[in-house]
BAFIKE-868625 format. One line per field, with one value per residue: x, z, y of N, C-alpha, C, O, CB in turn; residue number from 1; residue in three letters. Coordinates in pm, 1 decimal, decimal comma, always signed. Atoms other than C-alpha are relative to their C-alpha. Glycine has a CB too. Layout:
N
nu X_... $
nw Z_... $
nv Y_... $
cau X_... $
caw Z_... $
cav Y_... $
cu X_... $
cw Z_... $
cv Y_... $
ou X_... $
ow Z_... $
ov Y_... $
cbu X_... $
cbw Z_... $
cbv Y_... $
num NUM_... $
residu ALA_... $
//
This chain:
133
nu +47,2_-79,6_-43,0_+67,8_-59,3_-116,5_+11,0_-0,8_+146,2_+56,8_+145,6_+64,7_+88,8_+53,4_-123,1_-140,4_-83,4_-144,3_-60,0_-39,5_+169,8_+81,6_-48,6_+77,0_+150,3_+84,5_-42,1_+96,1_+76,0_-31,8_+32,2_+89,7_+79,2_-81,2_+59,4_+136,1_+5,4_-14,9_+62,7_+12,3_+60,5_+83,9_+79,9_+80,8_+138,8_+69,8_+61,5_+15,9_+132,7_-52,9_+31,0_-50,5_-97,4_+12,0_+48,6_-158,9_-49,9_+41,3_-79,4_+110,5_-66,1_+9,1_-8,5_-129,1_-77,9_+5,2_-60,9_-157,2_-14,5_-2,9_-38,8_-93,5_-9,2_+59,4_-133,0_-178,2_-77,0_+46,5_-141,9_+17,3_-148,9_+77,2_-99,4_+36,9_+89,6_+111,0_+73,2_-82,5_-39,5_+106,9_+32,8_-95,3_+70,3_+130,5_+15,6_-91,2_+175,5_+66,4_-5,5_+72,7_+165,7_+32,9_-54,6_-99,9_-122,4_-44,4_-139,8_-14,3_-105,7_+58,6_-108,9_-81,9_+11,3_+45,8_+116,2_+79,1_+61,3_+122,7_+99,1_+28,6_+90,4_+126,8_+91,5_-50,0_-75,4_-164,9_-56,0_-95,2_-8,1_+11,9_-145,0_+28,1_+89,8 $
nw -159,4_-61,3_-6,3_-118,0_-101,9_+17,1_-13,0_+120,7_+43,6_-63,6_+8,6_-92,0_+9,5_+103,0_+27,1_-28,6_+17,7_-24,4_-141,1_-32,6_+8,3_-128,3_-131,4_+31,2_-28,3_-75,9_-50,6_+54,6_-117,6_-104,9_-18,4_+43,2_-134,9_-163,0_+33,8_-6,9_-133,7_-75,2_-66,9_+89,5_+86,0_+84,8_+60,3_-3,0_-10,5_+92,8_+165,1_+116,4_+88,1_+120,3_+72,3_-38,0_+77,5_+182,7_+93,2_+1,5_+130,6_+167,2_-14,4_+2,8_-65,1_+41,5_-113,9_-103,4_-40,9_-112,5_-115,0_-68,1_-37,7_-82,9_-129,0_-23,8_-87,4_-131,4_-32,4_-51,3_+109,3_+108,9_+138,5_+124,5_+98,1_+183,9_+129,0_+110,5_+42,4_-40,8_-74,0_-92,0_-26,3_+53,1_-135,3_-109,1_+5,8_-63,9_-103,3_-9,3_-7,1_-67,9_-141,5_+23,0_-30,7_-243,5_-55,0_+16,5_+114,4_+120,1_+19,1_+185,6_+59,9_+123,6_-0,6_+66,9_+39,4_+107,7_-59,3_-20,6_+56,3_+50,4_-53,5_+16,8_+114,3_+36,5_-56,6_+11,0_-217,0_+3,6_-2,6_-12,0_-31,7_-92,0_-93,0_+19,7_-48,7 $
nv +39,2_-24,1_-140,7_-27,0_+41,2_-104,4_-176,4_-76,7_+27,0_+5,3_+28,0_+2,8_+71,0_+20,3_-154,8_+14,6_-126,3_-59,7_-66,9_-175,9_-32,2_+85,1_-125,3_-159,6_+24,8_+31,0_-162,0_-75,6_+45,0_+8,1_-131,0_+35,7_+3,0_-110,9_-115,3_+35,2_-54,4_-167,2_-121,6_-111,8_-77,1_-14,4_-49,0_+120,2_-73,9_-68,1_+59,8_-100,7_-2,9_+2,1_-35,5_-142,9_+18,5_+71,5_-130,0_-153,1_-5,3_+70,3_+157,2_+97,7_+134,9_+177,8_-25,2_+22,8_-152,9_-65,5_+97,6_+6,5_-124,4_+47,9_+130,2_-139,4_-135,7_+43,0_+103,3_-26,5_+35,0_+72,9_-6,7_-16,8_+67,8_+41,6_-5,3_-113,4_-54,3_+72,0_-74,5_-49,1_-164,5_-68,4_+29,0_-40,7_-187,1_-4,2_-15,0_-111,9_-86,1_+72,2_-116,4_-167,3_+7,9_+14,4_-99,3_+93,3_-33,9_+143,1_+17,9_+116,5_+107,3_+148,0_-18,6_-76,6_-134,4_-15,9_+13,8_-161,0_-106,2_+26,2_+0,3_-131,1_-16,9_+73,0_-104,3_-156,8_+11,2_+37,6_+93,4_+58,6_+142,4_+97,6_-10,0_-120,5_-70,6 $
cau +2373,7_+2751,1_+2762,4_+2520,1_+2710,4_+3025,0_+2834,8_+2848,0_+2505,4_+2267,5_+1887,0_+1607,1_+1300,3_+1222,5_+1502,5_+1831,1_+2083,1_+2406,6_+2536,4_+2616,0_+2201,9_+2112,4_+2270,4_+2127,9_+1766,1_+1772,2_+1949,7_+1680,6_+1422,3_+1558,9_+1555,5_+1235,2_+1059,3_+1305,8_+1138,1_+770,0_+809,5_+967,8_+814,1_+683,5_+438,2_+172,3_-41,5_-336,8_-596,4_-533,5_-723,1_-681,4_-952,1_-856,5_-1112,3_-1000,5_-649,1_-744,7_-937,5_-610,0_-442,2_-610,5_-488,8_-734,1_-562,5_-596,7_-746,2_-392,2_-236,3_-484,3_-465,2_-71,9_-145,4_-352,4_-171,3_+107,5_-19,5_-160,8_+191,9_+534,7_+676,6_+597,8_+822,4_+690,9_+805,1_+699,3_+862,5_+875,9_+574,1_+348,0_+266,5_+531,7_+611,1_+206,4_+136,6_+440,6_+258,2_-33,1_+133,8_+310,3_-90,4_-214,8_+13,6_+5,8_-335,1_-290,1_-29,2_+270,8_+630,1_+793,3_+1114,4_+1227,5_+1511,3_+1584,1_+1869,1_+2082,9_+2168,6_+2026,5_+1694,7_+1652,3_+1668,9_+1418,7_+1230,6_+1291,9_+1162,3_+861,9_+769,8_+882,8_+1027,4_+1393,2_+1533,5_+1809,9_+1986,7_+1938,5_+2311,1_+2290,8_+1959,7 $
caw -381,4_-348,0_-383,9_-127,5_+105,4_+42,6_+119,4_-236,9_-247,8_-31,1_+19,4_+194,1_+134,6_-240,3_-302,1_-384,3_-324,8_-403,9_-61,1_-57,8_-208,5_+84,8_+339,0_+113,9_+134,4_+490,7_+605,0_+450,9_+598,9_+899,9_+902,6_+723,0_+1063,0_+1287,2_+1053,6_+1116,8_+1487,1_+1576,5_+1811,0_+1629,8_+1451,9_+1251,7_+995,0_+1061,4_+1047,0_+734,5_+385,5_+79,3_-173,9_-468,1_-664,1_-538,2_-687,4_-1015,4_-1120,8_-1005,4_-1221,6_-1521,4_-1406,6_-1356,7_-1090,2_-1153,2_-837,2_-707,2_-750,2_-521,0_-305,7_-254,3_-267,8_+28,1_+191,6_+197,9_+364,2_+633,0_+656,1_+843,9_+570,2_+250,3_-39,9_-387,1_-657,7_-1030,4_-1362,6_-1597,3_-1706,1_-1457,0_-1287,3_-1014,7_-1098,5_-1178,5_-806,3_-674,3_-789,8_-661,8_-325,6_-309,6_-381,6_-99,1_+141,4_-6,6_+51,7_+425,5_+431,8_+448,2_+372,4_+130,8_+83,9_-300,5_-244,7_-436,5_-430,6_-682,0_-851,8_-1164,8_-991,9_-823,4_-1117,7_-1307,9_-1006,2_-1043,6_-1362,0_-1352,6_-1020,8_-1129,3_-722,4_-585,8_-548,6_-374,5_-287,9_-9,8_+127,6_+21,0_+181,2 $
cav -3338,8_-3309,4_-2932,9_-2905,5_-3156,2_-2906,7_-2584,3_-2493,5_-2506,8_-2411,1_-2618,8_-2500,0_-2672,3_-2677,3_-2345,7_-2382,8_-2082,0_-1996,4_-1908,2_-1501,8_-1505,6_-1740,5_-1509,2_-1164,7_-1328,9_-1396,9_-1061,7_-889,3_-1129,4_-1052,1_-670,2_-699,6_-814,3_-584,9_-306,5_-478,7_-522,4_-172,8_+45,8_+364,9_+511,1_+331,3_+397,7_+152,0_+479,5_+600,3_+547,1_+633,2_+754,0_+594,1_+708,9_+1054,0_+956,6_+775,5_+1135,6_+1380,5_+1148,0_+970,8_+635,5_+368,4_+111,4_-288,1_-411,9_-578,6_-202,7_-81,2_-371,3_-287,2_+94,9_+16,9_-230,6_+53,9_+332,8_+52,0_-99,0_+0,6_-187,2_-344,9_-450,5_-410,5_-652,9_-790,1_-801,6_-552,6_-418,3_-557,1_-208,1_-150,6_+266,8_+286,2_+176,3_+333,9_+704,8_+614,7_+519,3_+856,0_+1030,6_+837,9_+1007,9_+1322,8_+1323,0_+1254,4_+1538,1_+1302,5_+1387,7_+1146,0_+1029,1_+838,5_+560,5_+277,2_+76,6_+175,0_+484,6_+371,9_+271,7_+626,7_+779,2_+586,8_+650,6_+999,1_+1048,1_+830,2_+1074,4_+1411,5_+1353,4_+1355,5_+988,2_+838,5_+567,1_+379,3_+428,4_+825,2_+895,4 $
cu +148,8_+48,6_-113,9_+59,8_+113,7_-84,6_+27,4_-83,9_-61,0_-166,4_-41,2_-172,2_-8,7_+150,2_+125,2_+96,9_+137,4_+37,5_-37,4_-147,9_-50,5_-17,6_-90,3_-104,1_-17,9_+58,6_-144,3_-135,8_-49,9_-57,0_-127,8_-111,0_+34,8_-83,4_-186,5_-44,7_+23,0_-103,2_+13,0_-169,3_-52,3_-79,4_-131,9_-99,9_+29,0_-31,8_-20,6_-124,1_+57,5_-67,8_+34,6_+129,9_-24,8_-32,9_+134,6_+99,9_+14,5_+77,7_-98,3_+80,8_-95,0_-38,4_+133,9_+71,4_-59,4_-42,9_+163,3_-32,7_-62,1_+24,3_+134,6_-37,5_-68,3_+110,0_+120,4_+101,9_-101,7_+96,5_-129,4_+30,2_-75,7_+55,2_-54,0_-92,5_-124,9_-72,9_+30,4_-4,5_-157,0_-64,9_+79,4_-38,5_-123,2_-31,2_+38,8_-126,3_-26,6_+29,9_+22,1_-79,8_+9,2_+114,2_+111,4_+96,3_+42,4_+168,1_+30,4_+153,9_-29,8_+135,8_+144,7_+4,0_-117,8_-175,3_-75,5_-34,0_-94,7_-115,6_-30,7_-43,6_-156,0_-110,6_-20,6_+36,9_+123,2_+19,0_+137,9_+23,1_-3,8_+109,0_-0,5_-127,0_+29,5 $
cw +32,9_+54,2_+151,4_+128,8_+33,2_-1,8_-73,3_-28,9_+67,1_-50,7_+81,9_-79,3_-163,9_-122,3_-2,6_-34,9_-27,7_+170,7_+40,1_-47,4_+95,9_+62,0_-52,6_+68,5_+137,6_+88,2_-40,6_+53,1_+132,3_+55,1_-42,2_+165,4_+102,5_-56,1_+51,7_+158,3_+90,6_+59,9_-103,4_-20,1_-74,7_-75,6_-44,5_-44,6_-141,0_-88,6_-84,8_-81,4_-101,3_-103,1_-31,6_-133,7_-192,4_-67,8_+10,0_-54,2_-141,3_+66,7_+49,8_+81,6_-22,9_+169,8_+89,7_+20,5_+108,4_+115,9_+69,6_+24,9_+141,0_+103,4_+47,3_+68,0_+121,4_+84,1_+75,2_-55,5_-115,6_-127,5_-117,3_-58,5_-85,2_-67,0_-76,3_-88,3_+85,1_+105,9_+172,6_-8,3_-5,1_+164,4_+29,1_-7,9_+69,8_+144,1_+35,4_-6,4_+108,1_+176,5_-13,7_+41,2_+123,0_+53,4_+98,7_-51,5_-26,8_-39,2_-112,1_+61,4_-114,4_-0,6_-94,3_-48,7_-154,0_-10,8_+28,9_-115,9_-119,4_+89,2_-29,3_-86,7_-15,1_+152,1_+9,7_+185,3_-21,0_+47,8_+9,3_+6,5_+95,4_+65,0_+8,2_+102,2_+180,6 $
cv +54,2_+152,9_+21,5_-79,2_+100,3_+140,9_+40,4_+63,1_+27,7_-66,7_+39,6_+20,6_-66,9_+127,9_-73,3_+110,2_-29,2_+27,4_+162,8_+51,9_-28,4_+129,0_+151,2_-20,9_+18,0_+133,0_+73,0_-15,0_+131,7_+187,6_+65,3_+25,4_+105,4_+125,0_-0,7_-4,5_+80,9_+60,9_+105,2_-9,3_-127,6_+78,6_-69,7_+116,1_+82,8_-52,0_+32,8_-18,3_-26,8_+56,3_+96,6_+3,1_-29,4_+188,1_+95,0_-56,2_-95,0_-135,9_-75,2_-62,1_-115,0_-7,6_-87,1_+128,0_+62,4_-67,4_+81,4_+167,6_+22,4_-70,1_+112,0_+76,4_-91,1_+11,9_+100,7_+4,3_-43,2_+63,0_-71,3_-99,3_-57,7_+40,9_+120,0_-20,3_-56,7_+132,1_+65,4_+186,0_+51,2_+31,8_+65,4_+205,6_-37,1_-55,8_+174,6_+93,8_-43,4_+75,4_+141,8_+68,3_+3,5_+56,3_-111,4_-15,4_-125,9_+51,3_-125,4_-46,8_-129,6_-43,7_-26,3_+112,9_+34,6_-50,0_+140,2_+26,1_-52,9_+13,7_+181,8_+69,5_-52,4_+87,3_+122,8_+20,0_-46,9_-153,6_-9,0_-150,4_-35,1_+51,4_+185,5_+74,8_-30,7 $
ou +150,4_+125,8_-76,2_+42,5_+118,4_-46,5_+92,5_-76,9_-12,0_-221,0_+24,4_-222,7_-0,3_+196,7_+162,8_+113,7_+198,7_-60,9_-122,6_-184,6_-140,2_-103,6_-162,7_-126,0_-120,7_-5,8_-215,3_-204,1_-143,4_-145,6_-148,9_-168,8_-31,8_-132,1_-253,0_-138,6_-26,5_-208,3_+106,1_-249,4_+45,7_-103,0_-162,9_-184,0_-48,3_+15,2_-112,4_-197,6_+132,6_+5,6_+52,0_+120,6_+7,7_+39,3_+186,0_+191,6_+105,5_+198,6_-169,0_+184,4_-216,6_+7,4_+131,6_+124,4_+9,5_-76,8_+181,5_+3,9_+10,2_-29,8_+152,8_+45,8_-114,8_+116,6_+136,2_+197,5_-224,5_+144,7_-202,9_+135,0_-195,0_+118,5_-163,5_-85,7_-227,9_-167,8_-40,7_-52,3_-173,3_-122,0_+21,6_-4,0_-162,9_-141,9_-29,3_-123,0_-18,5_-31,4_+1,6_-64,7_-55,7_+152,6_+91,2_+104,2_+13,1_+233,8_-9,4_+244,5_-116,3_+224,6_+242,8_-93,7_-180,0_-242,8_-177,8_-154,4_-136,2_-228,4_-134,9_-92,5_-240,1_-233,2_-93,8_+14,8_+170,0_-65,0_+216,2_-47,5_+95,9_+78,1_-10,4_-110,7_-41,9 $
ow +115,6_+144,8_+258,5_+236,5_+150,4_-70,9_-44,9_-103,6_+148,9_-155,1_+185,9_-137,9_-177,9_-236,2_+76,0_-152,3_+36,3_+220,1_+120,2_-7,6_+140,3_+61,5_+23,5_+175,6_+166,5_+185,4_+59,1_+102,5_+156,9_+131,7_+5,4_+213,1_+190,9_+31,0_+76,1_+204,4_+203,2_-2,2_-183,5_+33,8_-110,7_-42,5_-163,4_-119,8_-171,4_-108,9_-100,5_-82,4_-146,8_-194,0_-150,7_-244,2_-301,8_-146,4_-83,3_-87,9_-214,6_+49,7_+116,4_+15,4_-39,5_+254,2_+212,8_+129,5_+193,7_+218,8_+186,5_+135,8_+213,1_+212,5_+165,9_+156,1_+212,3_+198,5_+32,2_-47,0_-109,5_-172,8_-104,6_-16,0_-59,0_-36,9_-82,9_-175,9_+25,8_+180,2_+250,5_+88,2_+8,1_+201,8_+116,6_+58,2_+149,3_+196,6_+129,0_+75,2_+157,2_+276,1_+68,6_+88,9_+206,8_+165,1_+215,3_-160,1_+26,9_-62,2_-104,8_+55,3_-184,3_-5,4_-57,5_-17,6_-194,8_-113,7_-18,8_-139,3_-195,9_+46,7_-50,0_-56,3_-84,8_+152,6_+90,4_+265,6_-109,7_+137,0_-75,5_-17,5_+132,9_+160,9_+123,2_+157,7_+264,9 $
ov +145,4_+184,1_+69,1_-22,0_+137,5_+235,4_+141,0_+160,7_-50,2_-31,0_+34,5_+116,3_-188,9_+132,1_-160,3_+143,3_-114,6_+82,6_+201,3_+162,4_+43,3_+217,0_+215,4_+35,7_+79,2_+172,4_+86,9_+74,8_+207,9_+225,6_+176,9_+123,1_+159,2_+197,1_+100,0_+60,3_+86,6_+76,6_+113,8_-85,6_-192,8_+194,8_-76,3_+67,0_+173,7_-163,9_+113,3_-117,0_+59,5_+95,1_+122,6_+56,6_+16,6_+249,5_+156,7_+18,7_-133,7_-151,1_+0,5_-67,8_-105,2_+69,4_-88,0_+149,4_+118,6_-9,1_+115,7_+206,7_+91,2_-88,3_+139,6_+97,7_-22,4_+56,8_+215,0_+81,3_-36,1_+166,8_-169,3_-148,0_-72,9_+142,1_+175,8_-106,5_-88,8_+107,2_+128,7_+245,6_+172,5_+134,2_+129,7_+303,6_+48,0_-67,4_+216,4_+185,9_+69,1_+113,7_+231,0_+180,8_+66,2_+21,8_-145,0_-72,9_-232,8_+152,9_-241,7_+36,3_-182,4_+41,5_-91,0_+181,0_+132,7_-49,9_+189,3_+37,0_+34,2_-11,4_+244,0_+178,3_+4,4_+98,7_+180,1_+110,6_-118,4_-165,2_+33,5_-248,3_+26,6_+122,2_+228,4_+183,4_+23,7 $
cbu -49,3_+66,0_-37,2_-145,6_+39,7_+98,9_+57,5_+14,3_-46,6_+31,4_-49,0_+65,9_-109,9_-202,7_+16,1_+42,7_-3,5_+6,3_+172,4_+160,8_-85,8_+90,2_+230,6_-47,3_-52,9_-5,0_+161,7_+0,2_+108,8_+166,1_+90,0_+37,0_+21,0_+246,2_+32,6_-20,9_+18,8_+32,6_+71,6_+102,5_+91,4_-37,3_+63,1_-21,0_-28,8_+40,9_-84,8_+118,2_-91,1_+25,9_-70,4_+70,6_+61,3_-217,7_-159,6_+85,0_+97,2_+94,3_+137,5_-59,0_+27,2_+193,3_-138,6_+114,6_-5,4_-68,1_+40,5_+174,5_-55,6_-16,6_+69,4_+28,8_-100,3_-63,0_+74,7_+56,0_+102,8_-172,7_+212,7_+51,6_+124,9_-133,7_-2,2_+100,6_+3,7_+52,1_-104,8_+151,4_+119,9_-101,1_-5,0_+207,5_-48,2_-81,5_+72,2_+129,4_-141,3_+50,2_+117,3_-47,5_-92,8_+4,0_-122,0_-21,8_+135,9_-134,3_+65,3_+17,1_+49,8_-75,8_-6,2_+22,1_+170,0_+101,1_+25,6_+85,4_+107,6_+2,4_+17,0_+66,8_+69,3_+33,9_-6,2_-162,1_-84,5_+97,0_-37,7_+33,5_+79,3_-1,2_+182,6_-27,6_-150,0 $
cbw +53,6_-58,6_-177,1_-24,6_-22,0_-155,8_+77,8_-90,8_-27,8_+46,6_-8,7_+105,6_+52,1_+29,6_+151,6_-63,2_+120,0_-88,3_-12,9_-119,5_-94,1_+109,3_-5,7_-161,1_-39,9_+50,2_-103,5_-128,1_+66,6_-2,1_-52,2_-77,7_+69,2_+9,7_-172,7_-76,1_+36,8_-95,6_+141,7_-150,8_-76,9_+24,5_-80,4_+150,4_+161,6_-38,6_-29,0_-96,5_-15,1_-29,1_+0,6_+201,2_+79,4_-40,2_+70,5_+169,6_+30,3_-195,6_+106,0_-131,7_+168,4_-76,1_+40,2_-58,0_-116,6_-17,3_-94,0_-127,0_-101,9_-14,4_-79,7_-95,3_-65,0_+5,7_-172,7_+70,4_+40,4_-16,8_+38,6_-46,2_+70,4_-63,2_-103,2_-80,5_-139,1_+81,9_-10,1_-33,8_-144,4_-125,1_+60,3_-57,0_-190,6_-84,9_+58,8_-123,5_-112,1_-40,2_+98,2_-84,2_-46,2_+110,7_+77,8_-24,9_+47,9_-200,4_+148,8_-239,1_+126,1_-201,9_+83,7_-63,6_-29,2_-84,9_+119,0_+54,5_-45,0_-49,3_+151,1_+15,6_-99,9_+8,6_+79,8_-78,6_+147,2_+115,6_-75,7_+78,8_-28,8_-41,2_-108,4_-143,4_-74,0 $
cbv -198,7_-61,2_+110,5_-33,9_-133,7_-26,4_+80,9_-49,6_-102,9_+111,6_-108,9_+109,5_+80,1_+47,5_+145,6_-112,7_+88,2_+157,3_-5,4_+89,1_-63,8_-134,4_+43,7_+52,2_-141,3_-158,8_+85,2_-22,0_-121,0_-61,1_+60,7_-148,5_-133,3_+48,2_+11,3_-141,2_-33,6_+112,4_+44,9_-18,2_+112,9_-36,7_+39,9_-108,2_+109,4_+85,7_-41,1_-9,4_+124,1_-111,0_-11,7_+11,3_-114,9_-172,7_+92,8_+68,2_+24,3_+93,1_-17,4_-73,2_+12,9_-115,1_-23,2_-109,8_+116,6_+98,2_-184,2_-58,6_+84,2_+0,8_-225,0_+80,1_+167,6_-144,3_-77,5_-75,5_-113,1_+20,4_-159,0_+91,2_-124,5_+43,7_-146,7_+34,8_-13,9_-163,4_-79,9_-74,3_+88,6_-100,7_-120,0_-67,9_+93,6_-65,4_-112,4_+16,4_-36,9_-161,9_-29,3_+30,0_-126,9_-210,9_+112,4_-65,3_+96,4_-1,5_-30,5_+130,7_-71,7_+37,5_-35,5_-39,1_+40,8_-70,9_-77,2_+134,9_+100,4_-120,1_-71,8_+47,1_-57,9_-224,6_-5,6_+134,7_-146,0_+108,0_-47,2_+49,9_-56,7_-146,1_-87,4_-3,2_-46,1 $
num 1_2_3_4_5_6_7_8_9_10_11_12_13_14_15_16_17_18_19_20_21_22_23_24_25_26_27_28_29_30_31_32_33_34_35_36_37_38_39_40_41_42_43_44_45_46_47_48_49_50_51_52_53_54_55_56_57_58_59_60_61_62_63_64_65_66_67_68_69_70_71_72_73_74_75_76_77_78_79_80_81_82_83_84_85_86_87_88_89_90_91_92_93_94_95_96_97_98_99_100_101_102_103_104_105_106_107_108_109_110_111_112_113_114_115_116_117_118_119_120_121_122_123_124_125_126_127_128_129_130_131_132_133 $
residu UNK_UNK_UNK_UNK_UNK_UNK_UNK_UNK_UNK_UNK_UNK_UNK_UNK_UNK_UNK_UNK_UNK_UNK_UNK_UNK_UNK_UNK_UNK_UNK_UNK_UNK_UNK_UNK_UNK_UNK_UNK_UNK_UNK_UNK_UNK_UNK_UNK_UNK_UNK_UNK_UNK_UNK_UNK_UNK_UNK_UNK_UNK_UNK_UNK_UNK_UNK_UNK_UNK_UNK_UNK_UNK_UNK_UNK_UNK_UNK_UNK_UNK_UNK_UNK_UNK_UNK_UNK_UNK_UNK_UNK_UNK_UNK_UNK_UNK_UNK_UNK_UNK_UNK_UNK_UNK_UNK_UNK_UNK_UNK_UNK_UNK_UNK_UNK_UNK_UNK_UNK_UNK_UNK_UNK_UNK_UNK_UNK_UNK_UNK_UNK_UNK_UNK_UNK_UNK_UNK_UNK_UNK_UNK_UNK_UNK_UNK_UNK_UNK_UNK_UNK_UNK_UNK_UNK_UNK_UNK_UNK_UNK_UNK_UNK_UNK_UNK_UNK_UNK_UNK_UNK_UNK_UNK_UNK $
//
């Protein structure tokens, strides 16, 4: 309670943050909302042929991955999260395949050099850091 009162910690609802992480998350959320609400093209008409993507890749997606692929191609912005081994890389491959099928140009970016290297290895495509892109 004393740390919250002295602002060494920030409490929002049931979550308690160190100030730098609180402000980072709030800033990221604000930027994402700005992107979502911005003018520009959206992909509401795009549909992913999941069966064709599965056949071409030899990967069978689960219901959550299929929903993520479909959401990604319909949205201006989507955040894909999950712990290790939850299928983020496989889902990303499906999203890329869906965009390629739609004839879209694809640029890959990750927040760190290590993450961009991992993305390049997983997708066989060039990935850059967000800063470089």
